[in-house]
N, C-alpha and C positions, 0 to 999 in steps of 0.2 A: 467660499466654497460651500455649496449646498450639501447638507447631510441627508443621507437616505433614511427613510423611516425604518423602524425596528421590524416592521412586518416584512419588508424586503429581505432583510438578513435572516429572519426566521423562515421565510419561504425557501431561500437558497439552502439553508441547513436541512430543511425537510426533504427537499429534492435530493440532496447529496446522500442523506441517510436512507431514503427509499431506494436509490440506485445501488448503494452499497449493500443494503440488506435484502433486496429482492432480486435485482438483476444479476447479482453475483452467482446465484444458483444456476444460471444459464451458461456460465463459463465452461469452456471445454476442458476436460481432464486429459485430452490427448496431448502428446508432446508438441511444442511449437516448432517452428522451422529450424532453429539452432539445435534443439534436442534431436530432432529427426535426422539432421545431417551428422551429428556426432554418433548416432547409433547405426549409421550405414556400415554394413559389413558384420554386424553383431548378430548373434543368436540371442533372442530375448525370452525371458520367462513370462508367465501370465501376468505378472505385475509390471512388465515393461522394463525390467532390469537386465543388463547384459550378463549372460552366463557363458558365452563362448564366442568364437570368431575373432576377428581383428577389427577394432574400431577405437575411436578416441574415447568413447564413453567408458570403456573398461578401466581407464586410468582415473576416472572421476571418483572423488570421495565426498563425504558429507560436508556441507558448507558450515561456516562458523555459527550460524543461527539455527541449525537443524533442531536443537533441543529447546528453542525458545517457545513461549506460550502460543504464539501465532504462526508457527512454522507451517508451511504447506497450505496456507490460507484457511486454517481451521483453528479452533480453540482447543489447545491441549491435544491435538491430533484426533479429536473425536469426529466421527462422520456426521455430516449434516449441519456443521456449524460454520459453513462458509459465510453466510449472511451476517452472523454475529461477529466474525473476524473482520468483515468489511466495515461494519458499523464502528467497531472499536478502532479500526484503522483511520476512518474519517474523523472520529473524535480526537484521537491522538494527534493527527496531522493538524487539525484545527487548533488544538491547544498549543502545539509547538509554534505554529505560524503566528497565532495571536500573541503568544509570549514574545516572540521575536519582534513583531510590529510594535508591541507596547514598549519594549526596551529600546528599540531603535527609532522611535517616533521623534519628530521635531519638537523641541521644547520651546516654550515662550520665554523671552527674557523678562525681567521685572517691568519693563515699560509696556509689555503686552504685544510686542512684535516678535515674530519668530526669530530665534537666534541663528546665526550662520556659523558653520564650522569652516575655518579657513586653514 
């Protein structure tokens, strides 16, 4: 099996980091389709939170990770840190995936041939 050069992996990482750090600022802050449907029938305040009417969104609460450092695609809830949160997300995902691949990789037997799990 031919191994890809390190420059290829570095290029892929650079593209992923650029997309996460730059393009993430273009993401819409408007509710997506599911949010819009759950808010049907509600009276919303200027922040888009339901304050009256009858809709599914009135029964919604905070999610389990609302107080986490990267909640709402920001770092610590600070405005303008969407790109930083995206870069951190890419790096964490790469670290977890790389760790899993390293742990689950095929290992060679002492004879030099890949071992089989049966």
